[in-house]
Backbone bond lengths (Angstrom), bond angles and torsions (degrees), N, CA, C in turn:
res aa  C-N    CA-C-N  psi(-1)  N-CA   C-N-CA  omega(-1)  CA-C   N-CA-C  phi
1 M - - - 1.455 - - 1.511 110.53 -
2 T 1.293 114.36 -37.20 1.465 117.16 -177.79 1.500 111.37 -70.26
3 R 1.318 119.83 -16.95 1.457 122.29 -179.13 1.525 112.83 -90.64
4 R 1.392 118.73 -10.05 1.447 120.19 -176.33 1.521 112.32 -83.71
5 A 1.325 116.46 -23.94 1.470 119.01 -178.07 1.509 111.39 -59.03
6 P 1.328 121.00 -46.77 1.460 121.24 177.48 1.514 111.36 -58.19
7 L 1.332 118.58 -37.38 1.449 120.62 179.74 1.516 110.35 -64.73
8 A 1.318 116.86 -39.17 1.457 121.07 179.58 1.509 110.49 -65.63
9 V 1.344 116.55 -39.64 1.464 120.74 178.96 1.515 110.05 -64.28
10 V 1.325 116.76 -45.70 1.452 121.25 179.05 1.516 109.63 -60.85
11 G 1.338 117.49 -42.82 1.451 120.62 179.83 1.510 111.17 -62.54
12 A 1.308 116.42 -42.17 1.460 120.17 -179.96 1.516 110.45 -63.82
13 A 1.309 114.00 -41.22 1.459 118.47 179.32 1.521 110.32 -63.24
14 A 1.320 115.73 -38.65 1.451 119.43 179.80 1.514 110.91 -64.27
15 V 1.340 114.97 -37.99 1.463 119.01 178.92 1.510 110.49 -65.20
16 I 1.338 115.91 -43.88 1.460 120.52 -179.28 1.519 110.62 -62.82
17 I 1.337 117.02 -44.22 1.457 121.54 179.78 1.508 110.88 -62.27
18 T 1.376 115.40 -43.39 1.461 119.58 -179.37 1.506 110.85 -63.60
19 A 1.327 115.49 -41.77 1.461 119.62 -179.95 1.507 110.67 -64.63
20 G 1.332 115.21 -41.28 1.465 119.55 179.91 1.511 110.46 -63.00
21 A 1.336 115.59 -40.27 1.460 118.84 -178.99 1.512 110.59 -65.52
22 C 1.343 115.95 -38.46 1.457 119.36 -179.15 1.517 111.62 -69.05
23 S 1.351 115.22 -43.59 1.465 118.57 -178.32 1.508 111.98 -69.04
24 G 1.343 119.00 -21.74 1.460 122.53 -178.01 1.509 113.57 -90.99
25 G 1.292 118.48 2.05 1.462 120.67 -177.65 1.506 112.70 -59.64
26 G 1.368 116.76 -40.98 1.468 119.72 -179.99 1.507 111.79 -64.91
27 S 1.341 117.25 -38.55 1.470 121.47 179.82 1.510 110.88 -64.51
28 T 1.342 116.14 -39.84 1.462 119.73 179.74 1.520 110.95 -63.47
29 T 1.329 115.74 -40.89 1.468 120.02 179.85 1.518 110.82 -65.27
30 A 1.369 115.42 -41.78 1.471 119.94 179.41 1.515 110.85 -64.76
31 A 1.356 115.39 -40.97 1.467 119.31 179.72 1.517 110.31 -63.53
32 T 1.332 116.22 -39.85 1.464 119.74 179.15 1.520 111.06 -63.88
33 A 1.329 115.96 -39.22 1.466 120.22 179.17 1.513 110.88 -65.26
34 R 1.378 115.31 -42.98 1.456 119.07 179.40 1.511 111.06 -62.99
35 T 1.342 116.96 -40.71 1.468 121.20 179.48 1.520 110.64 -62.80
36 S 1.336 115.76 -42.30 1.470 120.07 179.57 1.522 111.01 -63.48
37 T 1.368 116.07 -42.41 1.472 120.03 179.50 1.509 110.88 -64.29
38 S 1.370 115.56 -42.42 1.466 120.39 -179.86 1.518 111.09 -63.07
39 S 1.330 117.32 -42.18 1.463 121.26 -179.97 1.516 110.70 -64.37
40 S 1.335 115.65 -39.97 1.463 119.82 179.19 1.522 111.00 -63.51
41 A 1.369 115.84 -42.42 1.466 120.15 179.19 1.524 110.88 -64.11
42 T 1.339 116.07 -39.25 1.463 120.76 179.93 1.530 110.58 -64.02
43 L 1.334 116.88 -43.93 1.460 120.95 179.17 1.525 111.01 -63.11
44 T 1.348 115.97 -38.51 1.471 119.99 178.71 1.516 110.63 -64.67
45 S 1.373 115.55 -41.32 1.456 120.49 179.65 1.516 111.42 -64.23
46 V 1.334 116.78 -43.18 1.463 121.64 179.87 1.525 110.23 -63.69
47 A 1.330 116.54 -41.65 1.465 120.46 -179.93 1.517 110.86 -63.73
48 A 1.350 116.33 -40.91 1.467 120.54 179.50 1.515 110.84 -65.56
49 T 1.344 116.81 -41.69 1.467 120.93 179.19 1.517 110.93 -63.68
50 T 1.336 116.36 -42.38 1.459 121.15 179.07 1.523 111.30 -62.15
51 A 1.337 115.86 -42.22 1.460 119.95 179.98 1.522 111.08 -64.86
52 T 1.355 116.27 -40.71 1.463 120.92 179.42 1.517 110.90 -64.39
53 T 1.328 116.47 -42.93 1.464 121.40 179.77 1.531 110.70 -63.50
54 A 1.325 116.47 -42.25 1.466 120.56 179.57 1.522 110.71 -64.24
55 A 1.330 116.47 -40.62 1.464 120.01 179.61 1.519 110.68 -64.87
56 A 1.353 115.89 -41.09 1.465 119.90 179.23 1.519 111.26 -64.03
57 A 1.327 116.98 -37.55 1.461 120.95 -178.92 1.527 111.61 -66.67
58 N 1.343 115.82 -29.50 1.460 119.65 -178.26 1.523 113.22 -92.06
59 T 1.348 116.96 -1.38 1.458 120.46 -179.19 1.518 109.66 -81.52
60 P 1.336 119.35 128.82 1.472 121.46 179.76 1.523 111.00 -60.73
61 E 1.336 116.25 148.42 1.456 121.60 179.22 1.527 109.51 -66.39
62 V 1.328 116.10 130.98 1.456 121.47 177.91 1.524 108.13 -114.16
63 N 1.322 117.11 118.17 1.452 121.30 -178.13 1.518 110.45 -102.31
64 P 1.340 116.98 138.64 1.463 120.08 174.63 1.523 110.04 -58.90
65 A 1.320 116.61 160.31 1.463 121.20 -178.86 1.517 110.76 -55.15
66 G 1.335 116.00 124.03 1.457 120.41 177.52 1.516 114.60 95.44
67 D 1.328 118.44 -16.49 1.464 120.40 179.48 1.528 109.84 -73.12
68 I 1.327 116.67 127.87 1.459 121.39 176.96 1.531 108.16 -81.87
69 P 1.335 119.45 130.18 1.471 121.55 -176.71 1.527 111.99 -58.17
70 D 1.328 115.14 149.89 1.466 120.61 179.45 1.525 111.96 -65.80
71 N 1.331 117.04 -26.28 1.469 120.23 -177.79 1.535 112.96 -92.88
72 Q 1.335 116.81 15.63 1.459 120.76 178.77 1.531 110.88 -60.58
73 V 1.329 116.28 136.28 1.466 122.17 177.95 1.529 108.65 -97.32
74 Y 1.327 116.71 143.94 1.465 121.98 -178.96 1.529 109.84 -119.23
75 V 1.332 115.30 143.88 1.459 120.92 179.02 1.525 109.14 -128.59
76 A 1.316 116.05 149.84 1.465 120.63 -178.15 1.529 111.10 -76.41
77 Y 1.331 114.74 140.78 1.464 120.76 176.42 1.526 109.25 -129.04
78 T 1.334 115.14 135.42 1.460 122.02 174.99 1.523 107.92 -128.36
79 P 1.324 119.33 127.90 1.469 120.42 -179.73 1.524 110.67 -65.59
80 P 1.330 117.52 156.44 1.463 120.95 -179.93 1.529 112.83 -54.83
81 S 1.322 116.63 -32.43 1.468 120.25 179.58 1.514 112.83 -77.82
82 G 1.338 117.05 -9.08 1.465 120.64 -179.79 1.511 111.49 73.95
83 G 1.326 114.37 -158.53 1.451 119.50 177.28 1.512 114.36 99.50
84 Y 1.328 117.50 -33.91 1.467 120.03 -179.39 1.526 109.11 -162.18
85 S 1.308 115.51 168.97 1.466 121.71 173.35 1.521 108.04 -139.27
86 V 1.304 115.71 154.46 1.463 120.57 179.29 1.527 108.20 -154.25
87 K 1.311 116.83 145.56 1.455 120.81 178.12 1.528 109.73 -85.63
88 V 1.320 115.30 134.95 1.459 121.45 177.95 1.527 108.63 -126.52
89 P 1.331 117.93 156.75 1.471 119.99 179.38 1.529 111.76 -60.72
90 E 1.303 115.81 131.94 1.461 121.32 -179.51 1.528 110.27 -67.43
91 G 1.332 115.51 139.68 1.454 119.81 175.99 1.514 115.08 91.18
92 W 1.336 118.41 -8.09 1.453 120.18 179.55 1.532 110.04 -75.14
93 A 1.333 115.93 146.95 1.465 120.93 -179.46 1.527 110.00 -71.50
94 R 1.330 115.98 140.00 1.470 120.76 -179.97 1.527 110.00 -110.07
95 V 1.318 114.95 132.73 1.459 121.59 178.11 1.526 108.27 -130.58
96 E 1.317 116.60 127.33 1.465 121.18 179.10 1.527 109.12 -108.66
97 T 1.324 115.27 127.73 1.459 121.47 179.23 1.519 108.51 -133.74
98 G 1.330 115.64 110.98 1.463 118.41 -176.87 1.518 110.07 62.85
99 G 1.328 115.45 -126.48 1.468 119.53 179.55 1.512 112.89 -95.08
100 A 1.321 117.79 7.69 1.463 121.04 -178.10 1.520 111.00 -109.44
101 V 1.320 116.20 151.34 1.456 122.11 175.21 1.523 107.61 -129.75
102 T 1.323 115.82 137.02 1.459 120.88 -178.14 1.522 110.00 -127.96
103 F 1.325 116.09 132.86 1.459 122.69 175.00 1.529 107.20 -108.06
104 T 1.326 116.15 126.48 1.462 119.71 -176.90 1.524 111.59 -130.72
105 D 1.327 114.35 152.60 1.458 121.72 173.32 1.521 107.30 -153.64
106 K 1.328 115.68 110.99 1.460 121.20 -179.68 1.531 109.78 58.49
107 L 1.336 117.09 -106.43 1.464 120.03 -172.37 1.527 113.72 -104.23
108 N 1.322 118.13 0.01 1.464 121.11 -176.47 1.522 111.57 -112.34
109 S 1.337 115.60 155.77 1.461 119.09 177.78 1.519 111.10 -151.11
110 V 1.323 114.65 151.95 1.464 123.66 173.28 1.524 106.46 -126.40
111 R 1.323 116.92 116.75 1.459 121.34 -177.00 1.526 109.55 -120.20
112 M 1.324 117.08 137.99 1.468 120.56 179.50 1.524 110.11 -138.56
113 E 1.307 113.78 145.97 1.460 120.10 -178.09 1.521 109.24 -153.31
114 T 1.337 116.35 141.01 1.462 121.73 177.32 1.527 109.09 -105.06
115 V 1.329 116.06 129.85 1.469 121.08 178.56 1.523 108.77 -131.61
116 A 1.315 115.06 151.93 1.465 119.43 177.62 1.523 109.84 -77.75
117 S 1.315 116.01 137.10 1.464 121.05 179.21 1.521 108.83 -150.34
118 A 1.321 116.08 123.39 1.460 120.34 -175.79 1.520 112.68 -68.04
119 S 1.325 117.02 -27.85 1.470 120.09 -178.52 1.523 110.30 -136.06
120 A 1.306 114.96 159.66 1.459 120.26 -179.23 1.527 110.32 -69.88
121 P 1.315 117.97 143.06 1.463 120.83 177.82 1.527 110.94 -68.08
122 T 1.308 115.49 152.45 1.463 121.56 177.66 1.525 108.40 -128.69
123 I 1.299 116.24 169.63 1.468 119.83 177.26 1.523 109.79 -59.54
124 Q 1.336 115.92 -41.74 1.460 119.68 -178.69 1.531 112.29 -67.19
125 S 1.334 116.30 -43.49 1.471 118.32 179.36 1.526 111.14 -65.45
126 A 1.311 117.02 -34.85 1.465 120.66 178.36 1.523 110.66 -66.97
127 Q 1.334 116.12 -41.71 1.466 120.12 179.67 1.527 111.51 -67.50
128 N 1.329 116.24 -38.29 1.473 120.19 -174.96 1.526 113.52 -83.67
129 Q 1.342 117.01 -28.85 1.462 119.87 -173.98 1.538 113.57 -116.32
130 E 1.319 116.14 -52.41 1.464 119.71 -173.56 1.529 112.27 -69.70
131 V 1.314 116.73 -49.59 1.466 119.88 -176.36 1.528 112.61 -59.36
132 P 1.345 119.42 -47.57 1.471 118.80 177.68 1.530 112.71 -60.19
133 A 1.339 117.49 -37.64 1.466 120.76 179.42 1.528 110.79 -66.94
134 I 1.330 116.32 -40.90 1.464 120.22 178.18 1.528 110.07 -64.70
135 Q 1.310 116.34 -44.85 1.462 121.10 -179.08 1.532 111.66 -60.38
136 A 1.306 115.91 -38.11 1.467 120.19 -179.03 1.528 111.68 -69.14
137 A 1.325 116.65 -30.74 1.466 120.50 -176.33 1.525 113.24 -91.98
138 A 1.337 116.94 -22.87 1.470 120.61 -175.01 1.526 111.87 -90.96
139 K 1.328 115.03 154.74 1.453 120.53 175.96 1.523 109.69 -102.12
140 N 1.311 115.84 137.48 1.467 121.99 -179.48 1.527 110.73 56.69
141 F 1.322 115.76 45.72 1.467 122.35 -177.88 1.525 111.02 -68.91
142 Q 1.323 115.49 136.53 1.462 122.27 173.36 1.529 107.51 -134.17
143 G 1.325 115.12 115.51 1.453 119.82 -175.53 1.515 113.77 -67.34
144 G 1.333 114.08 150.71 1.462 120.37 177.73 1.517 110.99 -119.27
145 K 1.311 116.79 -116.01 1.464 121.69 -174.87 1.523 109.91 -130.73
146 V 1.326 115.52 145.42 1.462 121.80 172.84 1.518 107.17 -112.73
147 S 1.325 116.98 126.73 1.461 120.34 -176.38 1.514 111.00 -149.31
148 S 1.319 115.06 168.58 1.460 122.53 175.12 1.523 107.61 -105.38
149 V 1.328 117.24 126.06 1.462 121.31 -177.74 1.522 109.91 -125.07
150 T 1.307 115.25 161.27 1.464 120.85 179.56 1.521 110.11 -113.60
151 R 1.310 115.40 128.62 1.450 122.06 174.07 1.521 107.62 -124.41
152 K 1.328 117.31 176.95 1.464 120.17 -175.76 1.524 112.43 -62.16
153 A 1.352 116.55 -26.68 1.464 119.99 179.66 1.527 111.85 -83.43
154 G 1.316 116.83 -6.87 1.469 120.09 -179.59 1.518 111.28 126.51
155 T 1.318 115.59 -158.29 1.464 121.55 -178.17 1.524 111.02 -82.48
156 A 1.315 115.62 142.90 1.466 121.45 177.42 1.522 108.58 -139.25
157 I 1.319 115.58 153.75 1.458 120.62 174.34 1.520 107.50 -93.51
158 L 1.324 116.40 129.95 1.455 121.59 -178.31 1.523 110.06 -114.27
159 I 1.333 115.34 125.08 1.460 122.22 175.43 1.527 107.58 -114.69
160 T 1.326 116.79 122.72 1.463 119.87 177.19 1.528 109.19 -112.65
161 Y 1.308 115.07 142.48 1.474 120.87 177.72 1.519 108.56 -165.50
162 S 1.313 117.10 175.37 1.456 121.21 174.30 1.520 108.87 -130.10
163 A 1.318 115.89 150.40 1.463 121.81 -178.50 1.521 108.87 -163.90
164 D 1.322 116.72 163.61 1.458 121.03 178.66 1.520 110.28 -72.04
165 S 1.320 115.00 141.20 1.462 120.20 175.70 1.522 109.52 -76.46
166 A 1.313 115.82 167.94 1.463 120.12 172.16 1.525 107.84 -69.11
167 P 1.315 119.06 149.35 1.469 121.00 179.59 1.527 111.07 -59.64
168 D 1.315 116.31 141.04 1.456 120.68 176.37 1.526 108.86 -61.28
169 P 1.332 118.02 131.23 1.465 120.34 -176.37 1.521 113.79 -62.95
170 V 1.327 117.17 -21.16 1.470 120.48 -178.49 1.527 111.57 -98.67
171 T 1.351 115.49 -51.38 1.467 119.85 -175.03 1.520 113.32 -94.43
172 G 1.339 116.36 -20.55 1.457 119.72 -176.35 1.522 113.09 78.10
173 K 1.335 117.47 3.51 1.455 121.57 -177.73 1.526 111.27 -70.14
174 V 1.339 115.71 140.29 1.461 122.11 178.07 1.524 108.71 -112.96
175 V 1.326 117.04 133.90 1.466 123.25 -179.95 1.522 108.89 -116.88
176 H 1.321 116.84 141.03 1.457 120.26 175.93 1.527 108.28 -84.09
177 D 1.324 116.20 114.76 1.462 122.38 -172.66 1.525 112.86 -98.82
178 A 1.322 114.28 146.99 1.461 121.85 167.01 1.521 106.58 -95.74
179 V 1.334 117.20 130.25 1.466 121.20 -174.32 1.525 110.42 -120.91
180 E 1.337 114.82 136.35 1.468 121.99 171.13 1.533 106.75 -117.00
181 R 1.317 116.52 115.50 1.474 121.31 -177.32 1.534 108.40 -112.00
182 Y 1.340 115.60 113.66 1.464 121.78 -179.71 1.525 109.29 -102.87
183 E 1.321 116.13 137.53 1.462 121.22 177.93 1.529 108.91 -120.89
184 F 1.345 115.05 108.56 1.463 121.64 177.26 1.531 108.15 -99.98
185 W 1.326 117.64 142.15 1.464 120.55 -177.47 1.524 110.92 -137.00
186 R 1.340 114.55 140.18 1.471 120.15 172.54 1.528 109.25 -159.94
187 G 1.324 116.70 129.22 1.465 122.96 172.38 1.516 115.18 52.65
188 G 1.298 118.68 41.57 1.461 121.43 177.57 1.520 115.16 88.06
189 N 1.326 117.03 -0.50 1.470 121.17 177.54 1.528 110.74 -115.09
190 E 1.302 114.83 133.44 1.462 120.45 178.23 1.524 108.77 -119.76
191 V 1.327 116.00 127.85 1.462 121.50 176.15 1.520 108.24 -105.81
192 V 1.320 115.45 121.74 1.462 121.02 178.25 1.533 107.49 -99.35
193 L 1.317 115.66 117.74 1.465 122.31 -178.14 1.523 107.45 -115.05
194 A 1.336 116.63 108.88 1.469 121.22 -176.31 1.525 110.33 -111.98
195 L 1.324 116.08 128.02 1.461 122.97 -179.71 1.520 108.39 -116.40
196 S 1.317 117.29 129.57 1.457 119.16 -177.49 1.517 111.84 -138.61
197 G 1.332 115.03 149.44 1.457 122.61 178.23 1.513 108.55 -165.57
198 P 1.325 118.23 167.44 1.462 121.01 -177.35 1.526 112.89 -56.76
199 V 1.324 116.30 141.53 1.455 120.69 175.70 1.532 108.39 -58.15
200 G 1.320 116.82 130.82 1.458 121.41 -179.09 1.515 114.14 99.91
201 A 1.332 117.64 -16.22 1.468 120.26 177.83 1.523 109.42 -70.70
202 D 1.320 116.92 141.76 1.464 121.50 -178.97 1.528 109.64 -97.34
203 N 1.344 115.41 87.18 1.458 120.50 -179.94 1.525 112.43 -117.43
204 V 1.309 116.43 27.89 1.463 120.76 -178.71 1.526 110.89 -57.87
205 D 1.325 117.01 -49.80 1.467 120.42 -177.26 1.534 112.51 -67.48
206 P 1.343 119.26 -47.15 1.468 118.59 177.90 1.526 112.79 -59.55
207 W 1.313 117.35 -42.90 1.471 119.45 179.81 1.522 111.23 -65.96
208 R 1.302 117.34 -31.64 1.472 119.72 176.74 1.525 110.38 -69.49
209 I 1.336 117.30 -38.90 1.462 120.69 177.29 1.515 110.06 -60.34
210 V 1.325 117.25 -45.02 1.465 121.29 -178.54 1.529 110.68 -64.79
211 T 1.316 117.74 -50.74 1.475 120.33 -175.08 1.526 112.46 -70.73
212 D 1.327 116.34 -32.12 1.479 118.90 176.92 1.529 111.38 -71.38
213 S 1.345 116.59 -23.65 1.468 119.52 -177.81 1.529 111.95 -81.28
214 F 1.331 117.83 -13.78 1.476 120.14 -178.84 1.523 109.42 -59.02
215 A 1.339 115.80 132.16 1.468 120.62 -179.17 1.528 109.58 -145.91
216 W 1.304 115.21 137.28 1.470 120.14 175.88 1.530 109.61 -76.06
217 Q 1.324 116.22 149.92 1.476 120.11 177.73 1.523 110.27 -121.66
């Protein structure tokens, strides 16, 4: 008799478990339905994300006005008089005026000129002489910074400022340009390398490629 009580407890437990399993059948079915719906929604979301990513990958690169494309090719240029070489963007129009040469494309330009100079330019000489001369010649001039920078060809004086561009020969449109003017000097010769483009254009990398490529010959 003392051994039957455990059997009765086990039997009761079995009844309770069986009843619980039966009463929970509807919940299991509902849970399965919810899981199926959730999985379907997840697959739809993944498919939509994949389609969006694929479309973005096939969309051509759109650059803001004045931004030089990342895939721009550069070619070396040496003036007829020699003395130095510098890489300029391939395909840009070249215009020679006096002793200066300018490469342009749409809103950007690279201008270089060699001038005689008995001594190397300094930050002070640039502030006292170059900046006032630039300000007098430029329209809507806004001064920037004068500093000494290092490039592969050596030390150069850098003058930054902004000013209005010359009117477009076709449309007459004027753009406010950001200008980086580099002055390289060696043995009595100074090369002025000026890079300009619309204010706000992101041309940090292209301008670095050009100025780092400058080399004396």
